KOLDRENVO-144740 format. One line per field, with one value per residue: residue in one letter; chain; residue number from 1; x, y, z of N, C-alpha, C in turn. Coordinates in nm, 3 decimals. Example, Ala and Ser with C-alpha at 12.3 -4.5 7.8 and 13.67 -1.06 7.14 Angstrom:
BEGIN
residu	A	S
chaine	A	A
num	1	2
npx	1.319	1.285
npy	-0.569	-0.225
npz	0.780	0.708
capx	1.230	1.367
capy	-0.450	-0.106
capz	0.780	0.714
cpx	1.320	1.290
cpy	-0.330	0.003
cpz	0.780	0.787
This chain:
BEGIN
residu	M	K	Y	G	A	S	G	L	V	L	V	V	G	V	V	T	T	M	A	A	G	C	G	G	G	T	P	P	P	P	P	A	A	V	A	P	A	A	P	A	A	A	A	S	V	V	R	P	K	E	P	E	T	S	K	A	L	P	P	I	A	Y	E	P	K	G	R	R	D	P	F	T	P	I	F	L	G	K	D	N	A	G	L	S	V	S	A	V	K	L	T	G	V	V	G	G	R	G	G	L	M	A	L	V	E	A	P	D	G	I	G	Y	I	L	K	P	G	D	A	L	G	D	G	R	V	T	G	I	T	P	T	S	V	T	F	A	V	S	A	R	G	S	Q	S	A	S	S	L	T	L	R	L	P	E	N
chaine	A	A	A	A	A	A	A	A	A	A	A	A	A	A	A	A	A	A	A	A	A	A	A	A	A	A	A	A	A	A	A	A	A	A	A	A	A	A	A	A	A	A	A	A	A	A	A	A	A	A	A	A	A	A	A	A	A	A	A	A	A	A	A	A	A	A	A	A	A	A	A	A	A	A	A	A	A	A	A	A	A	A	A	A	A	A	A	A	A	A	A	A	A	A	A	A	A	A	A	A	A	A	A	A	A	A	A	A	A	A	A	A	A	A	A	A	A	A	A	A	A	A	A	A	A	A	A	A	A	A	A	A	A	A	A	A	A	A	A	A	A	A	A	A	A	A	A	A	A	A	A	A	A	A	A
num	1	2	3	4	5	6	7	8	9	10	11	12	13	14	15	16	17	18	19	20	21	22	23	24	25	26	27	28	29	30	31	32	33	34	35	36	37	38	39	40	41	42	43	44	45	46	47	48	49	50	51	52	53	54	55	56	57	58	59	60	61	62	63	64	65	66	67	68	69	70	71	72	73	74	75	76	77	78	79	80	81	82	83	84	85	86	87	88	89	90	91	92	93	94	95	96	97	98	99	100	101	102	103	104	105	106	107	108	109	110	111	112	113	114	115	116	117	118	119	120	121	122	123	124	125	126	127	128	129	130	131	132	133	134	135	136	137	138	139	140	141	142	143	144	145	146	147	148	149	150	151	152	153	154	155
npx	0.071	0.058	0.100	0.011	0.205	-0.018	-0.173	-0.017	0.027	-0.216	-0.281	-0.092	-0.165	-0.440	-0.382	-0.167	-0.400	-0.541	-0.375	-0.338	-0.591	-0.632	-0.512	-0.236	0.055	0.207	0.173	-0.090	0.037	0.121	-0.134	-0.061	0.075	-0.141	-0.077	-0.178	-0.393	-0.289	-0.332	-0.546	-0.396	-0.512	-0.800	-1.134	-1.259	-1.537	-1.799	-2.068	-2.419	-2.495	-2.730	-3.081	-3.149	-3.424	-3.734	-3.750	-3.918	-4.245	-4.185	-4.339	-4.611	-4.714	-5.016	-5.220	-5.507	-5.671	-5.484	-5.193	-4.895	-4.683	-4.389	-4.299	-4.140	-4.320	-4.259	-4.158	-4.394	-4.612	-4.842	-4.860	-4.729	-4.847	-4.962	-5.017	-4.866	-5.000	-5.238	-5.313	-5.423	-5.336	-5.395	-5.274	-5.063	-4.785	-4.584	-4.295	-4.031	-3.819	-3.883	-4.103	-4.396	-4.581	-4.933	-5.099	-5.356	-5.448	-5.616	-5.811	-5.827	-5.661	-5.442	-5.097	-4.797	-4.575	-4.232	-3.969	-3.755	-3.890	-4.052	-4.325	-4.529	-4.484	-4.352	-4.088	-4.073	-3.967	-3.963	-4.104	-4.368	-4.550	-4.782	-4.815	-4.676	-4.385	-4.328	-4.062	-4.102	-4.078	-3.968	-4.206	-4.311	-4.341	-4.317	-4.128	-3.950	-4.061	-4.170	-4.396	-4.664	-4.860	-5.143	-5.252	-5.625	-5.799	-5.951
npy	-0.110	0.215	0.535	0.872	1.154	1.329	1.144	0.972	1.130	1.203	0.945	0.916	1.107	0.988	0.775	0.874	1.009	0.791	0.667	0.830	0.864	0.634	0.659	0.643	0.842	1.119	1.179	1.385	1.703	1.681	1.829	2.132	2.252	2.399	2.619	2.714	2.980	3.310	3.416	3.698	4.012	4.237	4.218	4.249	4.231	4.057	4.130	3.989	4.121	4.390	4.370	4.549	4.829	4.794	4.818	4.608	4.271	4.174	3.969	3.648	3.537	3.222	3.117	2.933	2.873	2.694	2.429	2.219	2.372	2.323	2.312	2.303	2.050	1.712	1.630	1.882	2.055	2.210	2.148	1.849	1.776	1.643	1.418	1.063	0.772	0.540	0.599	0.684	0.546	0.312	0.351	0.302	0.178	0.291	0.266	0.451	0.642	0.610	0.417	0.207	0.392	0.506	0.577	0.717	0.833	1.070	1.077	1.341	1.321	1.427	1.345	1.163	1.131	0.901	0.814	0.580	0.656	0.898	1.128	1.096	1.260	1.109	0.907	0.710	0.639	0.301	0.094	-0.044	-0.208	-0.421	-0.431	-0.318	-0.053	0.011	0.156	0.322	0.386	0.676	0.682	0.789	0.940	0.703	0.474	0.265	0.301	0.169	-0.050	-0.033	-0.190	-0.105	-0.223	-0.293	-0.262	-0.578	-0.659
npz	0.012	-0.083	0.040	0.028	0.113	0.260	0.331	0.523	0.701	0.810	0.905	1.099	1.280	1.369	1.479	1.698	1.841	1.908	2.089	2.296	2.407	2.516	2.709	2.665	2.607	2.809	3.140	3.326	3.508	3.869	4.087	4.190	4.534	4.800	4.974	5.317	5.400	5.509	5.844	5.815	5.938	5.957	6.012	6.110	6.452	6.527	6.738	6.961	6.946	7.142	7.390	7.365	7.605	7.762	7.963	8.205	8.224	8.406	8.678	8.698	8.901	9.042	9.063	9.258	9.293	9.486	9.409	9.476	9.474	9.228	9.240	9.432	9.657	9.757	10.028	10.166	10.219	10.406	10.438	10.479	10.701	10.913	10.797	10.776	10.646	10.678	10.638	10.383	10.055	9.816	9.483	9.249	8.997	8.777	8.497	8.399	8.211	8.408	8.590	8.767	8.919	9.188	9.246	9.472	9.737	9.943	10.272	10.248	9.959	9.795	9.502	9.518	9.323	9.339	9.328	9.417	9.684	9.711	9.981	10.192	10.413	10.703	10.605	10.363	10.036	9.964	9.782	9.472	9.315	9.074	9.216	9.442	9.682	9.909	10.170	10.434	10.743	10.979	11.304	11.532	11.858	12.081	11.926	11.739	11.431	11.093	10.833	10.601	10.369	10.119	9.924	9.602	9.574	9.521	9.224
capx	-0.011	0.111	0.027	0.099	0.236	-0.145	-0.238	0.074	0.019	-0.357	-0.272	0.012	-0.232	-0.550	-0.260	-0.148	-0.493	-0.621	-0.272	-0.347	-0.747	-0.643	-0.444	-0.099	0.137	0.256	0.071	-0.054	0.109	0.026	-0.168	0.017	0.013	-0.204	-0.033	-0.293	-0.383	-0.233	-0.477	-0.551	-0.358	-0.615	-0.931	-1.209	-1.314	-1.690	-1.853	-2.222	-2.475	-2.563	-2.911	-3.125	-3.194	-3.589	-3.802	-3.729	-4.049	-4.239	-4.221	-4.459	-4.614	-4.800	-5.173	-5.256	-5.644	-5.652	-5.422	-5.073	-4.770	-4.625	-4.264	-4.261	-4.145	-4.420	-4.200	-4.158	-4.540	-4.658	-4.997	-4.808	-4.644	-4.927	-4.990	-4.913	-4.874	-5.097	-5.380	-5.317	-5.428	-5.280	-5.481	-5.242	-4.929	-4.788	-4.468	-4.248	-3.939	-3.761	-3.953	-4.236	-4.438	-4.707	-5.038	-5.153	-5.455	-5.455	-5.795	-5.868	-5.888	-5.544	-5.348	-4.945	-4.762	-4.448	-4.103	-3.867	-3.696	-4.003	-4.088	-4.463	-4.561	-4.411	-4.287	-4.025	-4.104	-3.831	-3.970	-4.264	-4.367	-4.656	-4.926	-4.774	-4.563	-4.329	-4.284	-4.012	-4.205	-4.007	-4.027	-4.316	-4.315	-4.275	-4.308	-3.985	-3.919	-4.105	-4.201	-4.564	-4.670	-4.965	-5.154	-5.381	-5.721	-5.868	-6.086
capy	-0.014	0.333	0.653	1.003	1.284	1.357	1.012	0.928	1.226	1.170	0.808	0.916	1.165	0.918	0.681	0.969	1.016	0.660	0.592	0.926	0.848	0.491	0.643	0.667	0.958	1.172	1.176	1.529	1.727	1.703	1.952	2.258	2.242	2.525	2.680	2.775	3.088	3.328	3.505	3.860	4.090	4.394	4.154	4.306	4.181	4.054	4.107	4.010	4.229	4.427	4.396	4.677	4.841	4.827	4.796	4.450	4.197	4.173	3.857	3.565	3.438	3.107	3.129	2.782	2.845	2.594	2.335	2.253	2.412	2.159	2.277	2.264	1.897	1.702	1.622	2.005	2.101	2.197	2.049	1.698	1.706	1.559	1.330	0.929	0.670	0.460	0.659	0.674	0.414	0.285	0.384	0.245	0.196	0.296	0.285	0.581	0.636	0.592	0.278	0.235	0.479	0.471	0.653	0.729	0.935	1.106	1.117	1.446	1.328	1.506	1.229	1.184	1.039	0.897	0.731	0.521	0.755	1.003	1.142	1.168	1.279	1.038	0.763	0.752	0.517	0.210	0.007	-0.014	-0.351	-0.344	-0.432	-0.241	0.012	-0.006	0.283	0.324	0.471	0.718	0.680	0.883	0.886	0.569	0.386	0.232	0.294	0.058	-0.074	-0.006	-0.196	-0.077	-0.344	-0.241	-0.346	-0.698	-0.615
capz	-0.001	-0.098	0.114	0.032	0.216	0.333	0.378	0.609	0.825	0.836	0.975	1.208	1.366	1.426	1.573	1.828	1.894	1.953	2.218	2.372	2.447	2.588	2.821	2.658	2.625	2.934	3.254	3.371	3.601	3.975	4.132	4.289	4.655	4.785	5.097	5.422	5.387	5.646	5.904	5.786	6.052	5.962	5.990	6.236	6.540	6.534	6.849	6.959	6.920	7.259	7.412	7.402	7.742	7.795	8.100	8.218	8.233	8.528	8.739	8.708	8.977	9.043	9.142	9.271	9.269	9.542	9.412	9.523	9.406	9.145	9.229	9.587	9.676	9.853	10.169	10.230	10.217	10.537	10.445	10.455	10.786	10.986	10.703	10.818	10.526	10.675	10.600	10.237	9.992	9.677	9.376	9.107	8.965	8.649	8.430	8.357	8.212	8.518	8.651	8.806	8.989	9.248	9.256	9.621	9.795	10.079	10.309	10.176	9.796	9.735	9.493	9.512	9.239	9.430	9.296	9.505	9.717	9.774	10.103	10.207	10.569	10.789	10.537	10.256	9.950	9.968	9.674	9.381	9.248	8.997	9.295	9.592	9.734	10.031	10.285	10.552	10.827	11.036	11.414	11.611	11.988	12.168	11.840	11.669	11.298	11.050	10.725	10.550	10.231	10.038	9.808	9.504	9.593	9.431	9.154
cpx	0.081	0.029	0.104	0.104	0.135	-0.181	-0.152	0.067	-0.102	-0.368	-0.202	-0.095	-0.350	-0.483	-0.257	-0.278	-0.569	-0.526	-0.313	-0.468	-0.713	-0.517	-0.287	-0.079	0.168	0.148	0.031	0.011	0.064	0.000	-0.074	-0.008	-0.046	-0.174	-0.151	-0.267	-0.337	-0.336	-0.435	-0.534	-0.488	-0.747	-1.012	-1.252	-1.476	-1.727	-2.017	-2.291	-2.526	-2.680	-2.968	-3.170	-3.351	-3.639	-3.803	-3.905	-4.084	-4.224	-4.350	-4.470	-4.745	-4.911	-5.209	-5.426	-5.683	-5.592	-5.262	-4.982	-4.680	-4.467	-4.211	-4.252	-4.252	-4.375	-4.187	-4.287	-4.567	-4.804	-4.941	-4.745	-4.693	-4.957	-4.920	-4.984	-4.962	-5.236	-5.401	-5.364	-5.389	-5.403	-5.430	-5.101	-4.877	-4.636	-4.421	-4.119	-3.834	-3.765	-4.054	-4.276	-4.613	-4.789	-5.104	-5.254	-5.462	-5.594	-5.843	-5.885	-5.781	-5.467	-5.206	-4.907	-4.583	-4.383	-4.033	-3.755	-3.753	-4.025	-4.252	-4.498	-4.468	-4.314	-4.186	-4.054	-3.960	-3.851	-4.128	-4.243	-4.524	-4.805	-4.882	-4.664	-4.503	-4.271	-4.204	-4.073	-4.099	-4.071	-4.113	-4.323	-4.234	-4.254	-4.182	-4.023	-3.963	-4.124	-4.348	-4.574	-4.828	-4.980	-5.262	-5.507	-5.718	-5.959	-6.191
cpy	0.142	0.456	0.764	1.056	1.285	1.260	0.984	1.031	1.217	1.028	0.820	0.999	1.074	0.786	0.722	0.978	0.921	0.647	0.744	0.910	0.716	0.512	0.667	0.800	1.039	1.207	1.326	1.552	1.713	1.822	2.020	2.220	2.404	2.526	2.741	2.941	3.184	3.451	3.653	3.979	4.187	4.345	4.251	4.251	4.148	4.019	4.109	4.132	4.277	4.411	4.532	4.705	4.871	4.808	4.610	4.409	4.168	4.032	3.787	3.499	3.336	3.126	2.970	2.777	2.757	2.436	2.348	2.307	2.286	2.173	2.301	2.106	1.865	1.708	1.745	2.076	2.111	2.151	1.884	1.679	1.622	1.435	1.180	0.865	0.589	0.498	0.674	0.539	0.418	0.280	0.293	0.261	0.210	0.282	0.396	0.504	0.578	0.458	0.309	0.362	0.465	0.601	0.664	0.845	0.916	1.106	1.214	1.443	1.366	1.358	1.282	1.095	1.039	0.778	0.665	0.628	0.907	1.018	1.198	1.134	1.178	0.911	0.803	0.618	0.445	0.119	-0.018	-0.139	-0.319	-0.372	-0.359	-0.136	0.043	0.113	0.246	0.436	0.546	0.683	0.772	0.826	0.799	0.472	0.396	0.271	0.163	0.064	-0.094	-0.056	-0.201	-0.134	-0.258	-0.334	-0.468	-0.641	-0.749
cpz	-0.001	-0.013	0.050	0.128	0.314	0.400	0.533	0.741	0.894	0.931	1.103	1.342	1.404	1.515	1.680	1.886	1.987	2.099	2.342	2.457	2.509	2.672	2.822	2.678	2.769	3.030	3.292	3.488	3.748	4.033	4.207	4.419	4.680	4.960	5.167	5.417	5.518	5.704	5.852	5.908	6.070	5.980	6.122	6.324	6.534	6.655	6.865	6.963	7.108	7.295	7.440	7.530	7.731	7.937	8.080	8.257	8.398	8.578	8.745	8.798	8.952	9.127	9.127	9.314	9.340	9.531	9.453	9.459	9.353	9.157	9.332	9.620	9.794	9.994	10.240	10.244	10.364	10.580	10.490	10.589	10.866	10.931	10.745	10.678	10.570	10.694	10.464	10.165	9.860	9.565	9.189	9.109	8.807	8.605	8.370	8.274	8.304	8.605	8.676	8.900	9.063	9.255	9.388	9.653	9.917	10.135	10.282	10.035	9.744	9.648	9.467	9.364	9.285	9.324	9.407	9.538	9.798	9.913	10.113	10.333	10.607	10.690	10.393	10.156	9.944	9.812	9.623	9.343	9.164	9.060	9.404	9.616	9.883	10.114	10.397	10.640	10.931	11.205	11.486	11.769	12.044	12.044	11.767	11.510	11.238	10.919	10.650	10.416	10.190	9.936	9.752	9.562	9.497	9.359	9.166
């Protein structure tokens, strides 16, 4: 086969292009390393916005309207100082995130939700099962400290 000068150039160009497309040829140069930017010496410092000085909001007061203040612990209430755990009745036991909680009702009809360690009147909850709650009753007068277990009524 005879090729002319123009045909030879065409064949060489096609072969070179095919070789370059197949990964032949010289590899591209590695990317230049980027130096970390130096902190700007003249950069301004950003400060938080100062709050506006305006009139302070009035404090919020809890209005019990005959209810117990939910933010006072049960054992610190002066109404419960004379409450005896032997006079309360167990009305239910519920499961919560932290375990079982006992629902008890005082003789005056006020209900309490108790967990182990809570104090109520003259007792402290020491244990709760699905059907009972146990109190450690503190000593009163000539009586010594004792334990009292209240059970759910049978249906």
